[in-house]
N, CA, C and O atoms as a Tinker XYZ file with bonds, in Angstrom:
   516  protein
     1  N      0.647000   -1.272000    0.102000    73     2
     2  CA    -0.125000   -0.223000   -0.050000    64     1     3
     3  C      0.867000    1.118000    0.083000    63     2     4     5
     4  O      1.749000    1.131000    0.942000    81     3
     5  N      0.682000    2.131000   -0.733000    73     3     6
     6  CA     1.724000    3.474000   -1.258000    64     5     7
     7  C      0.277000    4.868000   -0.589000    63     6     8     9
     8  O     -0.885000    4.950000   -0.986000    81     7
     9  N      0.904000    5.640000    0.359000    73     7    10
    10  CA    -0.160000    6.493000    0.701000    64     9    11
    11  C      0.080000    7.681000   -0.625000    63    10    12    13
    12  O     -0.909000    8.307000   -1.007000    81    11
    13  N      1.426000    7.930000   -1.271000    73    11    14
    14  CA     1.488000    8.687000   -2.037000    64    13    15
    15  C      0.589000    8.272000   -3.606000    63    14    16    17
    16  O      0.301000    9.177000   -4.389000    81    15
    17  N      0.271000    7.008000   -3.857000    73    15    18
    18  CA    -0.492000    6.677000   -4.955000    64    17    19
    19  C     -2.185000    6.649000   -4.143000    63    18    20    21
    20  O     -3.262000    6.615000   -4.740000    81    19
    21  N     -2.015000    6.670000   -2.980000    73    19    22
    22  CA    -3.569000    6.648000   -2.905000    64    21    23
    23  C     -4.030000    8.437000   -2.588000    63    22    24    25
    24  O     -5.121000    8.987000   -2.739000    81    23
    25  N     -2.989000    8.880000   -2.208000    73    23    26
    26  CA    -3.384000   10.350000   -2.118000    64    25    27
    27  C     -3.388000   10.993000   -3.707000    63    26    28    29
    28  O     -4.292000   11.784000   -3.979000    81    27
    29  N     -2.601000   10.727000   -4.519000    73    27    30
    30  CA    -3.092000   11.239000   -6.051000    64    29    31
    31  C     -4.782000   10.228000   -6.169000    63    30    32    33
    32  O     -5.861000   10.811000   -6.270000    81    31
    33  N     -4.719000    9.478000   -6.147000    73    31    34
    34  CA    -6.049000    9.090000   -6.740000    64    33    35
    35  C     -7.256000    9.901000   -5.965000    63    34    36    37
    36  O     -8.271000   10.285000   -6.546000    81    35
    37  N     -7.011000   10.087000   -4.672000    73    35    38
    38  CA    -7.907000   11.033000   -3.792000    64    37    39
    39  C     -8.128000   12.303000   -4.692000    63    38    40    41
    40  O     -9.255000   12.667000   -5.026000    81    39
    41  N     -7.193000   12.828000   -4.992000    73    39    42
    42  CA    -6.928000   13.965000   -6.062000    64    41    43
    43  C     -7.548000   14.084000   -6.831000    63    42    44    45
    44  O     -8.486000   14.877000   -6.921000    81    43
    45  N     -7.037000   13.027000   -7.875000    73    43    46
    46  CA    -7.838000   12.915000   -9.171000    64    45    47
    47  C     -9.705000   12.599000   -9.477000    63    46    48    49
    48  O    -10.472000   12.837000  -10.410000    81    47
    49  N     -9.838000   11.889000   -7.989000    73    47    50
    50  CA   -11.050000   11.594000   -8.119000    64    49    51
    51  C    -11.985000   12.934000   -7.421000    63    50    52    53
    52  O    -13.060000   13.322000   -7.879000    81    51
    53  N    -11.537000   13.303000   -6.649000    73    51    54
    54  CA   -12.019000   14.704000   -6.050000    64    53    55
    55  C    -12.099000   15.567000   -6.898000    63    54    56    57
    56  O    -13.216000   16.069000   -6.775000    81    55
    57  N    -11.470000   16.114000   -7.828000    73    55    58
    58  CA   -11.475000   17.037000   -9.076000    64    57    59
    59  C    -12.144000   16.593000  -10.016000    63    58    60    61
    60  O    -12.747000   17.407000  -10.715000    81    59
    61  N    -12.227000   15.290000  -10.286000    73    59    62
    62  CA   -13.014000   14.905000  -11.287000    64    61    63
    63  C    -14.639000   15.172000  -10.843000    63    62    64    65
    64  O    -15.503000   15.289000  -11.711000    81    63
    65  N    -14.974000   15.262000   -9.286000    73    63    66
    66  CA   -16.148000   15.288000   -8.925000    64    65    67
    67  C    -16.651000   16.735000   -8.863000    63    66    68    69
    68  O    -17.820000   17.119000   -8.816000    81    67
    69  N    -15.074000   17.741000   -8.878000    73    67    70
    70  CA   -15.559000   19.145000   -9.190000    64    69    71
    71  C    -15.773000   19.709000   -7.688000    63    70    72    73
    72  O    -16.597000   20.568000   -7.372000    81    71
    73  N    -14.656000   18.901000   -6.628000    73    71    74
    74  CA   -14.779000   19.172000   -5.101000    64    73    75
    75  C    -13.702000   20.072000   -5.114000    63    74    76    77
    76  O    -12.896000   20.340000   -6.005000    81    75
    77  N    -13.841000   20.524000   -3.881000    73    75    78
    78  CA   -12.572000   21.157000   -3.055000    64    77    79
    79  C    -12.098000   20.536000   -2.223000    63    78    80    81
    80  O    -12.511000   19.381000   -2.118000    81    79
    81  N    -11.138000   20.961000   -1.362000    73    79    82
    82  CA   -10.622000   20.002000   -0.237000    64    81    83
    83  C    -11.515000   20.170000    0.740000    63    82    84    85
    84  O    -11.995000   19.297000    1.463000    81    83
    85  N    -11.794000   21.714000    0.743000    73    83    86
    86  CA   -12.580000   21.643000    2.041000    64    85    87
    87  C    -14.038000   20.677000    2.033000    63    86    88    89
    88  O    -14.552000   19.970000    2.900000    81    87
    89  N    -14.402000   20.992000    0.712000    73    87    90
    90  CA   -15.982000   20.625000    0.280000    64    89    91
    91  C    -15.802000   19.091000    0.584000    63    90    92    93
    92  O    -16.771000   18.683000    1.223000    81    91
    93  N    -14.992000   18.239000    0.363000    73    91    94
    94  CA   -14.515000   16.782000    0.929000    64    93    95
    95  C    -14.279000   16.636000    2.451000    63    94    96    97
    96  O    -14.565000   15.593000    3.037000    81    95
    97  N    -13.839000   17.530000    2.966000    73    95    98
    98  CA   -13.497000   17.706000    4.167000    64    97    99
    99  C    -14.881000   17.558000    4.881000    63    98   100   101
   100  O    -15.274000   16.577000    5.511000    81    99
   101  N    -15.600000   18.842000    4.631000    73    99   102
   102  CA   -16.947000   19.112000    5.032000    64   101   103
   103  C    -17.491000   17.802000    5.073000    63   102   104   105
   104  O    -17.520000   17.275000    6.186000    81   103
   105  N    -17.993000   17.066000    3.965000    73   103   106
   106  CA   -18.694000   15.746000    3.586000    64   105   107
   107  C    -18.170000   14.625000    4.527000    63   106   108   109
   108  O    -19.002000   13.773000    4.840000    81   107
   109  N    -17.151000   14.526000    4.927000    73   107   110
   110  CA   -16.429000   13.506000    5.851000    64   109   111
   111  C    -16.401000   13.652000    7.307000    63   110   112   113
   112  O    -16.194000   12.756000    8.125000    81   111
   113  N    -16.683000   15.157000    7.580000    73   111   114
   114  CA   -16.200000   15.737000    8.983000    64   113   115
   115  C    -15.261000   15.178000    9.643000    63   114   116   117
   116  O    -15.248000   14.456000   10.640000    81   115
   117  N    -13.897000   15.909000    8.465000    73   115   118
   118  CA   -12.716000   16.029000    8.789000    64   117   119
   119  C    -12.593000   17.326000    8.515000    63   118   120   121
   120  O    -13.447000   18.042000    7.992000    81   119
   121  N    -11.098000   17.744000    9.012000    73   119   122
   122  CA   -10.370000   19.079000    8.406000    64   121   123
   123  C    -10.226000   19.063000    6.819000    63   122   124   125
   124  O    -10.326000   17.987000    6.229000    81   123
   125  N    -10.016000   20.136000    6.190000    73   123   126
   126  CA    -9.054000   20.270000    4.882000    64   125   127
   127  C     -7.641000   19.763000    5.009000    63   126   128   129
   128  O     -7.060000   19.124000    4.131000    81   127
   129  N     -7.200000   20.062000    6.037000    73   127   130
   130  CA    -5.556000   19.996000    6.327000    64   129   131
   131  C     -5.663000   18.440000    6.566000    63   130   132   133
   132  O     -4.501000   18.053000    6.695000    81   131
   133  N     -6.551000   17.341000    6.686000    73   131   134
   134  CA    -6.409000   16.080000    6.936000    64   133   135
   135  C     -6.264000   15.759000    5.266000    63   134   136   137
   136  O     -5.309000   15.211000    4.716000    81   135
   137  N     -7.468000   16.253000    4.657000    73   135   138
   138  CA    -7.762000   15.918000    3.167000    64   137   139
   139  C     -6.368000   16.394000    2.310000    63   138   140   141
   140  O     -6.138000   15.601000    1.397000    81   139
   141  N     -5.420000   17.473000    2.396000    73   139   142
   142  CA    -4.781000   18.051000    2.213000    64   141   143
   143  C     -3.401000   16.519000    2.328000    63   142   144   145
   144  O     -2.768000   15.909000    1.466000    81   143
   145  N     -3.451000   16.452000    3.539000    73   143   146
   146  CA    -1.955000   15.442000    3.756000    64   145   147
   147  C     -2.438000   13.922000    3.291000    63   146   148   149
   148  O     -1.627000   13.006000    3.153000    81   147
   149  N     -3.730000   13.788000    3.088000    73   147   150
   150  CA    -4.055000   12.632000    2.719000    64   149   151
   151  C     -3.660000   12.716000    1.063000    63   150   152   153
   152  O     -3.090000   11.717000    0.624000    81   151
   153  N     -3.850000   13.526000    0.370000    73   151   154
   154  CA    -3.611000   13.963000   -1.332000    64   153   155
   155  C     -2.326000   14.023000   -1.378000    63   154   156   157
   156  O     -1.787000   13.541000   -2.374000    81   155
   157  N     -1.383000   14.700000   -0.191000    73   155   158
   158  CA    -0.204000   14.920000   -0.345000    64   157   159
   159  C      0.792000   13.476000   -0.192000    63   158   160   161
   160  O      1.948000   13.430000   -0.610000    81   159
   161  N      0.242000   12.585000    0.341000    73   159   162
   162  CA     1.029000   11.229000    0.823000    64   161   163
   163  C      1.520000   11.334000    1.895000    63   162   164   165
   164  O      2.390000   10.533000    2.237000    81   163
   165  N      1.077000   12.417000    2.784000    73   163   166
   166  CA     1.852000   12.517000    4.262000    64   165   167
   167  C      1.202000   11.365000    5.522000    63   166   168   169
   168  O      1.763000   10.759000    6.435000    81   167
   169  N     -0.258000   11.422000    5.048000    73   167   170
   170  CA    -0.755000   10.494000    5.845000    64   169   171
   171  C     -1.945000    9.482000    5.018000    63   170   172   173
   172  O     -2.053000    9.670000    3.806000    81   171
   173  N     -2.713000    8.556000    5.587000    73   171   174
   174  CA    -3.567000    7.966000    5.005000    64   173   175
   175  C     -5.045000    8.166000    6.056000    63   174   176   177
   176  O     -5.123000    8.235000    7.283000    81   175
   177  N     -5.921000    8.210000    5.185000    73   175   178
   178  CA    -7.241000    7.961000    5.945000    64   177   179
   179  C     -7.412000    6.841000    6.952000    63   178   180   181
   180  O     -6.931000    5.714000    6.833000    81   179
   181  N     -8.392000    7.424000    8.279000    73   179   182
   182  CA    -8.294000    6.391000    8.881000    64   181   183
   183  C     -9.645000    5.182000    8.412000    63   182   184   185
   184  O    -10.616000    5.282000    7.662000    81   183
   185  N     -9.119000    4.094000    9.259000    73   183   186
   186  CA    -9.810000    3.056000    8.179000    64   185   187
   187  C    -11.326000    3.101000    8.385000    63   186   188   189
   188  O    -12.078000    2.365000    7.746000    81   187
   189  N    -11.862000    4.200000    9.513000    73   187   190
   190  CA   -13.194000    4.232000    9.270000    64   189   191
   191  C    -13.674000    5.627000    8.341000    63   190   192   193
   192  O    -14.638000    6.392000    8.333000    81   191
   193  N    -12.773000    5.511000    7.803000    73   191   194
   194  CA   -12.905000    6.893000    6.361000    64   193   195
   195  C    -13.339000    6.063000    5.362000    63   194   196   197
   196  O    -14.242000    6.418000    4.605000    81   195
   197  N    -12.755000    4.913000    5.264000    73   195   198
   198  CA   -12.391000    4.587000    3.952000    64   197   199
   199  C    -13.896000    4.303000    3.363000    63   198   200   201
   200  O    -14.005000    4.619000    2.178000    81   199
   201  N    -15.074000    3.764000    3.972000    73   199   202
   202  CA   -15.990000    3.294000    3.221000    64   201   203
   203  C    -16.603000    5.161000    2.826000    63   202   204   205
   204  O    -16.711000    5.607000    1.684000    81   203
   205  N    -16.941000    6.008000    4.237000    73   203   206
   206  CA   -17.679000    7.414000    3.103000    64   205   207
   207  C    -17.039000    7.412000    2.452000    63   206   208   209
   208  O    -17.531000    7.142000    1.356000    81   207
   209  N    -15.528000    7.662000    2.420000    73   207   210
   210  CA   -14.536000    8.151000    1.485000    64   209   211
   211  C    -14.713000    7.835000   -0.011000    63   210   212   213
   212  O    -14.649000    8.541000   -1.018000    81   211
   213  N    -15.013000    6.230000    0.241000    73   211   214
   214  CA   -15.184000    5.448000   -1.466000    64   213   215
   215  C    -16.643000    5.964000   -1.945000    63   214   216   217
   216  O    -16.877000    6.374000   -3.082000    81   215
   217  N    -17.506000    5.885000   -0.983000    73   215   218
   218  CA   -18.996000    6.372000   -1.592000    64   217   219
   219  C    -18.786000    8.018000   -2.041000    63   218   220   221
   220  O    -19.263000    8.407000   -3.107000    81   219
   221  N    -18.212000    8.727000   -1.355000    73   219   222
   222  CA   -18.398000   10.338000   -1.744000    64   221   223
   223  C    -17.582000    9.822000   -3.249000    63   222   224   225
   224  O    -18.340000    9.822000   -4.219000    81   223
   225  N    -16.381000    9.464000   -3.485000    73   223   226
   226  CA   -15.712000    9.367000   -4.729000    64   225   227
   227  C    -16.197000    8.136000   -5.489000    63   226   228   229
   228  O    -15.264000    7.853000   -6.241000    81   227
   229  N    -16.960000    7.462000   -5.630000    73   227   230
   230  CA   -17.605000    6.367000   -6.514000    64   229   231
   231  C    -16.302000    5.387000   -6.691000    63   230   232   233
   232  O    -15.983000    4.893000   -7.772000    81   231
   233  N    -15.717000    5.219000   -5.660000    73   231   234
   234  CA   -14.887000    4.140000   -6.136000    64   233   235
   235  C    -14.717000    3.122000   -5.081000    63   234   236   237
   236  O    -15.128000    3.483000   -3.979000    81   235
   237  N    -14.093000    1.658000   -5.167000    73   235   238
   238  CA   -14.155000    0.846000   -4.086000    64   237   239
   239  C    -13.297000    1.222000   -3.122000    63   238   240   241
   240  O    -12.303000    1.938000   -3.245000    81   239
   241  N    -13.747000    0.681000   -2.111000    73   239   242
   242  CA   -12.258000    0.518000   -0.612000    64   241   243
   243  C    -11.068000    0.159000   -1.202000    63   242   244   245
   244  O    -10.030000    0.772000   -0.955000    81   243
   245  N    -11.119000   -0.821000   -1.995000    73   243   246
   246  CA    -9.939000   -1.584000   -2.592000    64   245   247
   247  C     -9.250000   -0.802000   -3.268000    63   246   248   249
   248  O     -8.052000   -0.573000   -3.103000    81   247
   249  N    -10.320000   -0.106000   -4.481000    73   247   250
   250  CA    -9.407000    0.451000   -5.458000    64   249   251
   251  C     -8.342000    1.867000   -4.607000    63   250   252   253
   252  O     -7.160000    2.059000   -4.894000    81   251
   253  N     -9.155000    2.716000   -3.534000    73   251   254
   254  CA    -8.595000    3.338000   -2.373000    64   253   255
   255  C     -7.275000    2.616000   -1.642000    63   254   256   257
   256  O     -6.139000    3.090000   -1.632000    81   255
   257  N     -7.648000    1.502000   -1.102000    73   255   258
   258  CA    -6.294000    1.171000   -0.685000    64   257   259
   259  C     -4.937000    0.988000   -1.551000    63   258   260   261
   260  O     -3.770000    1.256000   -1.265000    81   259
   261  N     -5.549000    0.404000   -2.771000    73   259   262
   262  CA    -4.198000    0.105000   -3.906000    64   261   263
   263  C     -3.849000    1.230000   -4.751000    63   262   264   265
   264  O     -3.099000    1.133000   -5.722000    81   263
   265  N     -4.527000    2.530000   -4.280000    73   263   266
   266  CA    -4.179000    3.743000   -4.992000    64   265   267
   267  C     -4.366000    4.159000   -6.353000    63   266   268   269
   268  O     -4.093000    5.262000   -6.825000    81   267
   269  N     -5.060000    2.761000   -7.174000    73   267   270
   270  CA    -5.385000    2.877000   -8.608000    64   269   271
   271  C     -6.807000    2.300000   -8.746000    63   270   272   273
   272  O     -7.445000    1.836000   -7.801000    81   271
   273  N     -7.279000    2.385000  -10.145000    73   271   274
   274  CA    -8.553000    2.199000  -10.419000    64   273   275
   275  C     -8.406000    0.855000  -10.781000    63   274   276   277
   276  O     -7.381000    0.522000  -11.375000    81   275
   277  N     -9.408000   -0.101000  -10.473000    73   275   278
   278  CA    -9.527000   -1.457000  -10.952000    64   277   279
   279  C     -9.839000   -1.845000  -12.507000    63   278   280   281
   280  O    -10.924000   -1.431000  -12.916000    81   279
   281  N     -9.367000   -2.281000  -13.052000    73   279   282
   282  CA    -9.598000   -2.612000  -14.924000    64   281   283
   283  C    -10.916000   -3.369000  -13.988000    63   282   284   285
   284  O    -10.926000   -3.946000  -12.901000    81   283
   285  N    -11.852000   -3.087000  -14.877000    73   283   286
   286  CA   -13.102000   -4.343000  -14.913000    64   285   287
   287  C    -13.146000   -5.805000  -15.462000    63   286   288   289
   288  O    -14.080000   -6.580000  -15.258000    81   287
   289  N    -11.827000   -6.137000  -16.310000    73   287   290
   290  CA   -11.612000   -7.329000  -16.859000    64   289   291
   291  C    -11.127000   -7.669000  -16.089000    63   290   292   293
   292  O    -11.668000   -8.767000  -15.959000    81   291
   293  N    -10.064000   -7.572000  -14.965000    73   291   294
   294  CA    -9.294000   -8.078000  -14.143000    64   293   295
   295  C     -9.777000   -7.738000  -12.347000    63   294   296   297
   296  O     -9.331000   -6.851000  -11.619000    81   295
   297  N    -10.507000   -8.475000  -12.125000    73   295   298
   298  CA   -10.552000   -8.398000  -10.493000    64   297   299
   299  C     -9.553000   -8.734000   -9.454000    63   298   300   301
   300  O     -8.794000   -9.641000   -9.796000    81   299
   301  N     -9.362000   -8.263000   -8.326000    73   299   302
   302  CA    -7.997000   -7.822000   -7.421000    64   301   303
   303  C     -8.688000   -9.620000   -7.032000    63   302   304   305
   304  O     -9.845000  -10.025000   -6.920000    81   303
   305  N     -7.529000  -10.225000   -6.933000    73   303   306
   306  CA    -7.111000  -11.843000   -6.198000    64   305   307
   307  C     -7.677000  -11.390000   -4.733000    63   306   308   309
   308  O     -7.897000  -10.229000   -4.388000    81   307
   309  N     -7.846000  -12.465000   -4.019000    73   307   310
   310  CA    -8.166000  -12.756000   -2.680000    64   309   311
   311  C     -7.259000  -12.231000   -1.601000    63   310   312   313
   312  O     -7.442000  -11.622000   -0.547000    81   311
   313  N     -6.024000  -12.774000   -2.372000    73   311   314
   314  CA    -4.640000  -12.339000   -1.672000    64   313   315
   315  C     -4.403000  -11.047000   -1.731000    63   314   316   317
   316  O     -3.949000  -10.461000   -0.749000    81   315
   317  N     -4.703000  -10.340000   -3.012000    73   315   318
   318  CA    -4.195000   -9.256000   -2.924000    64   317   319
   319  C     -4.956000   -8.400000   -2.102000    63   318   320   321
   320  O     -4.405000   -7.341000   -1.801000    81   319
   321  N     -6.304000   -8.644000   -1.585000    73   319   322
   322  CA    -7.296000   -7.451000   -1.040000    64   321   323
   323  C     -7.035000   -8.040000    0.485000    63   322   324   325
   324  O     -7.214000   -7.275000    1.433000    81   323
   325  N     -6.662000   -9.243000    0.690000    73   323   326
   326  CA    -5.813000   -9.257000    2.110000    64   325   327
   327  C     -5.076000   -8.497000    2.394000    63   326   328   329
   328  O     -5.203000   -7.668000    3.296000    81   327
   329  N     -3.960000   -8.674000    1.510000    73   327   330
   330  CA    -2.528000   -7.918000    1.849000    64   329   331
   331  C     -3.120000   -6.200000    1.785000    63   330   332   333
   332  O     -2.471000   -5.404000    2.464000    81   331
   333  N     -3.986000   -5.805000    1.210000    73   331   334
   334  CA    -4.205000   -4.321000    1.464000    64   333   335
   335  C     -4.970000   -4.079000    2.842000    63   334   336   337
   336  O     -4.686000   -3.126000    3.568000    81   335
   337  N     -5.908000   -4.959000    3.135000    73   335   338
   338  CA    -6.171000   -4.588000    4.269000    64   337   339
   339  C     -5.560000   -4.543000    5.113000    63   338   340   341
   340  O     -5.624000   -3.573000    5.869000    81   339
   341  N     -4.671000   -5.632000    5.340000    73   339   342
   342  CA    -3.437000   -5.869000    6.446000    64   341   343
   343  C     -3.143000   -4.767000    6.363000    63   342   344   345
   344  O     -3.491000   -4.011000    7.271000    81   343
   345  N     -2.243000   -4.164000    5.024000    73   343   346
   346  CA    -1.134000   -3.276000    5.166000    64   345   347
   347  C     -2.084000   -1.898000    5.735000    63   346   348   349
   348  O     -1.521000   -1.048000    6.425000    81   347
   349  N     -3.637000   -1.759000    5.363000    73   347   350
   350  CA    -4.287000   -0.840000    6.090000    64   349   351
   351  C     -4.257000   -0.664000    7.459000    63   350   352   353
   352  O     -4.116000    0.421000    8.024000    81   351
   353  N     -4.410000   -1.909000    8.071000    73   351   354
   354  CA    -4.884000   -1.800000    9.414000    64   353   355
   355  C     -3.570000   -1.370000    9.972000    63   354   356   357
   356  O     -3.635000   -0.471000   10.811000    81   355
   357  N     -1.957000   -2.003000    9.562000    73   355   358
   358  CA    -0.860000   -1.834000   10.313000    64   357   359
   359  C     -0.683000    0.014000   10.159000    63   358   360   361
   360  O     -0.444000    0.812000   11.066000    81   359
   361  N     -0.851000    0.227000    9.014000    73   359   362
   362  CA    -0.657000    1.609000    8.866000    64   361   363
   363  C     -1.559000    2.496000    9.656000    63   362   364   365
   364  O     -1.089000    3.585000    9.984000    81   363
   365  N     -2.809000    2.199000   10.023000    73   363   366
   366  CA    -3.649000    2.961000   10.596000    64   365   367
   367  C     -3.055000    2.788000   12.362000    63   366   368   369
   368  O     -2.896000    3.795000   13.052000    81   367
   369  N     -2.804000    1.499000   12.856000    73   367   370
   370  CA    -2.202000    1.042000   14.268000    64   369   371
   371  C     -0.691000    2.349000   14.246000    63   370   372   373
   372  O     -0.437000    3.132000   15.162000    81   371
   373  N     -0.032000    2.232000   13.112000    73   371   374
   374  CA     1.463000    2.903000   13.035000    64   373   375
   375  C      0.936000    4.472000   13.573000    63   374   376   377
   376  O      1.537000    5.154000   14.403000    81   375
   377  N     -0.263000    4.825000   12.916000    73   375   378
   378  CA    -0.121000    6.272000   12.839000    64   377   379
   379  C     -1.182000    6.613000   14.436000    63   378   380   381
   380  O     -1.410000    7.784000   14.739000    81   379
   381  N     -1.613000    5.697000   15.125000    73   379   382
   382  CA    -2.072000    5.770000   16.336000    64   381   383
   383  C     -0.947000    5.692000   17.481000    63   382   384   385
   384  O     -0.939000    6.364000   18.512000    81   383
   385  N      0.136000    4.595000   17.031000    73   383   386
   386  CA     1.159000    4.784000   17.837000    64   385   387
   387  C      2.027000    6.073000   17.792000    63   386   388   389
   388  O      2.719000    6.583000   18.673000    81   387
   389  N      1.839000    6.370000   16.786000    73   387   390
   390  CA     2.811000    7.845000   16.396000    64   389   391
   391  C      2.229000    8.872000   17.458000    63   390   392   393
   392  O      2.894000    9.382000   18.360000    81   391
   393  N      0.588000    9.146000   17.156000    73   391   394
   394  CA    -0.247000   10.083000   17.808000    64   393   395
   395  C     -0.161000    9.964000   19.397000    63   394   396   397
   396  O     -0.132000   10.987000   20.080000    81   395
   397  N     -0.115000    8.539000   20.039000    73   395   398
   398  CA     0.472000    8.355000   21.621000    64   397   399
   399  C      1.503000    8.824000   21.894000    63   398   400   401
   400  O      1.453000    9.754000   22.699000    81   399
   401  N      2.535000    8.513000   21.498000    73   399   402
   402  CA     4.223000    9.111000   21.374000    64   401   403
   403  C      3.913000   10.326000   21.266000    63   402   404   405
   404  O      4.277000   10.926000   22.277000    81   403
   405  N      3.491000   10.888000   20.641000    73   403   406
   406  CA     3.296000   12.496000   20.444000    64   405   407
   407  C      2.513000   12.908000   21.912000    63   406   408   409
   408  O      2.800000   13.942000   22.515000    81   407
   409  N      1.868000   12.303000   22.212000    73   407   410
   410  CA     0.981000   12.694000   23.243000    64   409   411
   411  C      1.633000   12.632000   24.578000    63   410   412   413
   412  O      1.461000   13.420000   25.508000    81   411
   413  N      2.275000   11.764000   24.551000    73   411   414
   414  CA     3.108000   11.417000   25.615000    64   413   415
   415  C      4.594000   12.431000   26.110000    63   414   416   417
   416  O      5.095000   12.821000   27.164000    81   415
   417  N      4.914000   12.552000   24.428000    73   415   418
   418  CA     5.933000   13.494000   24.850000    64   417   419
   419  C      5.249000   15.131000   25.387000    63   418   420   421
   420  O      5.777000   15.709000   26.337000    81   419
   421  N      4.114000   15.708000   24.692000    73   419   422
   422  CA     3.975000   16.478000   25.453000    64   421   423
   423  C      3.397000   16.746000   26.647000    63   422   424   425
   424  O      3.254000   17.909000   27.024000    81   423
   425  N      3.027000   15.765000   27.326000    73   423   426
   426  CA     2.727000   15.361000   28.765000    64   425   427
   427  C      3.851000   15.734000   29.358000    63   426   428   429
   428  O      3.817000   16.700000   30.120000    81   427
   429  N      4.913000   15.120000   29.150000    73   427   430
   430  CA     6.174000   14.918000   29.976000    64   429   431
   431  C      6.850000   16.506000   29.998000    63   430   432   433
   432  O      7.415000   17.053000   30.945000    81   431
   433  N      6.570000   17.094000   28.503000    73   431   434
   434  CA     7.023000   18.691000   28.744000    64   433   435
   435  C      6.022000   19.323000   29.375000    63   434   436   437
   436  O      6.699000   20.199000   29.913000    81   435
   437  N      5.006000   19.525000   29.690000    73   435   438
   438  CA     4.056000   20.111000   30.455000    64   437   439
   439  C      4.603000   19.653000   31.820000    63   438   440   441
   440  O      4.614000   20.596000   32.611000    81   439
   441  N      5.052000   18.521000   32.335000    73   439   442
   442  CA     5.042000   18.518000   33.721000    64   441   443
   443  C      6.685000   18.737000   34.201000    63   442   444   445
   444  O      7.101000   18.599000   35.351000    81   443
   445  N      7.391000   19.065000   33.152000    73   443   446
   446  CA     8.645000   19.594000   33.195000    64   445   447
   447  C      8.237000   21.383000   33.035000    63   446   448   449
   448  O      8.976000   22.047000   33.763000    81   447
   449  N      7.750000   21.796000   32.651000    73   447   450
   450  CA     7.408000   23.418000   32.543000    64   449   451
   451  C      6.842000   23.454000   34.077000    63   450   452   453
   452  O      7.363000   24.220000   34.888000    81   451
   453  N      5.630000   22.498000   34.490000    73   451   454
   454  CA     4.902000   22.627000   35.841000    64   453   455
   455  C      6.093000   22.729000   36.978000    63   454   456   457
   456  O      6.224000   23.679000   37.749000    81   455
   457  N      6.892000   21.617000   36.929000    73   455   458
   458  CA     7.813000   21.379000   38.122000    64   457   459
   459  C      8.480000   22.972000   37.851000    63   458   460   461
   460  O      8.317000   23.843000   38.705000    81   459
   461  N      8.916000   23.129000   37.119000    73   459   462
   462  CA     9.798000   24.383000   36.697000    64   461   463
   463  C      9.341000   25.845000   37.638000    63   462   464   465
   464  O     10.061000   26.597000   38.296000    81   463
   465  N      8.008000   25.877000   37.418000    73   463   466
   466  CA     7.323000   26.898000   37.657000    64   465   467
   467  C      7.273000   26.931000   39.152000    63   466   468   469
   468  O      7.625000   27.889000   39.841000    81   467
   469  N      6.748000   25.663000   39.633000    73   467   470
   470  CA     6.602000   25.363000   40.901000    64   469   471
   471  C      8.465000   25.623000   41.661000    63   470   472   473
   472  O      8.325000   26.240000   42.717000    81   471
   473  N      9.213000   25.476000   41.528000    73   471   474
   474  CA    10.293000   25.059000   41.861000    64   473   475
   475  C     10.945000   26.870000   41.916000    63   474   476   477
   476  O     11.618000   27.339000   42.833000    81   475
   477  N     10.532000   27.539000   40.766000    73   475   478
   478  CA    10.778000   28.942000   40.803000    64   477   479
   479  C      9.841000   29.692000   41.658000    63   478   480   481
   480  O     10.238000   30.631000   42.348000    81   479
   481  N      8.583000   29.301000   41.638000    73   479   482
   482  CA     7.682000   29.789000   42.765000    64   481   483
   483  C      8.942000   29.932000   44.430000    63   482   484   485
   484  O      9.432000   30.833000   45.110000    81   483
   485  N      8.953000   28.075000   44.378000    73   483   486
   486  CA     9.596000   28.203000   45.831000    64   485   487
   487  C     10.677000   29.068000   46.227000    63   486   488   489
   488  O     10.776000   29.681000   47.289000    81   487
   489  N     11.494000   29.050000   45.236000    73   487   490
   490  CA    12.941000   29.911000   45.075000    64   489   491
   491  C     12.102000   31.303000   45.350000    63   490   492   493
   492  O     12.277000   31.812000   46.457000    81   491
   493  N     11.485000   31.755000   44.719000    73   491   494
   494  CA    10.921000   33.590000   44.893000    64   493   495
   495  C     10.397000   33.971000   46.392000    63   494   496   497
   496  O     10.290000   35.097000   46.879000    81   495
   497  N     10.111000   32.751000   46.960000    73   495   498
   498  CA     9.075000   32.965000   48.237000    64   497   499
   499  C     10.226000   32.706000   49.154000    63   498   500   501
   500  O     10.064000   33.321000   50.208000    81   499
   501  N     11.463000   31.928000   49.118000    73   499   502
   502  CA    12.362000   31.880000   50.094000    64   501   503
   503  C     13.347000   32.966000   50.005000    63   502   504   505
   504  O     14.120000   33.098000   50.954000    81   503
   505  N     13.447000   33.916000   48.809000    73   503   506
   506  CA    14.070000   34.889000   48.597000    64   505   507
   507  C     13.019000   36.216000   49.387000    63   506   508   509
   508  O     13.511000   37.182000   49.970000    81   507
   509  N     11.873000   36.029000   49.270000    73   507   510
   510  CA    11.285000   37.039000   50.120000    64   509   511
   511  C     11.233000   37.117000   51.359000    63   510   512   513
   512  O     10.780000   38.138000   51.876000    81   511
   513  N     11.804000   35.778000   52.326000    73   511   514
   514  CA    11.528000   35.615000   53.360000    64   513   515
   515  C     12.561000   36.405000   54.595000    63   514   516
   516  O     12.309000   36.265000   55.792000    81   515
């Protein structure tokens, strides 16, 4: 599964529908920044977005996952479909792990900041005595 190929496909299909990134984002209840990231291949739509996205763009979920339109003559094999689904789940898990790591980092920074503020406050109080 290739985020860039999927992003290019989303861009192409959105433009064929005459939609802006904002219009697509509003229809999916996401931000236009999220759509922009998908289209630039920086991230992949959350797995929960695949069905509504495929319906809006009139393409199958498998085509979204593959990043290309399916030839009507040659259907995707069961193994190819399973590989795409597994890759999608792994990618989704990876993005969730990344968000958790970022959240932990922010929490650590906030804790350090609060401890520094407490330390400074205690130092000021001791100087005033």
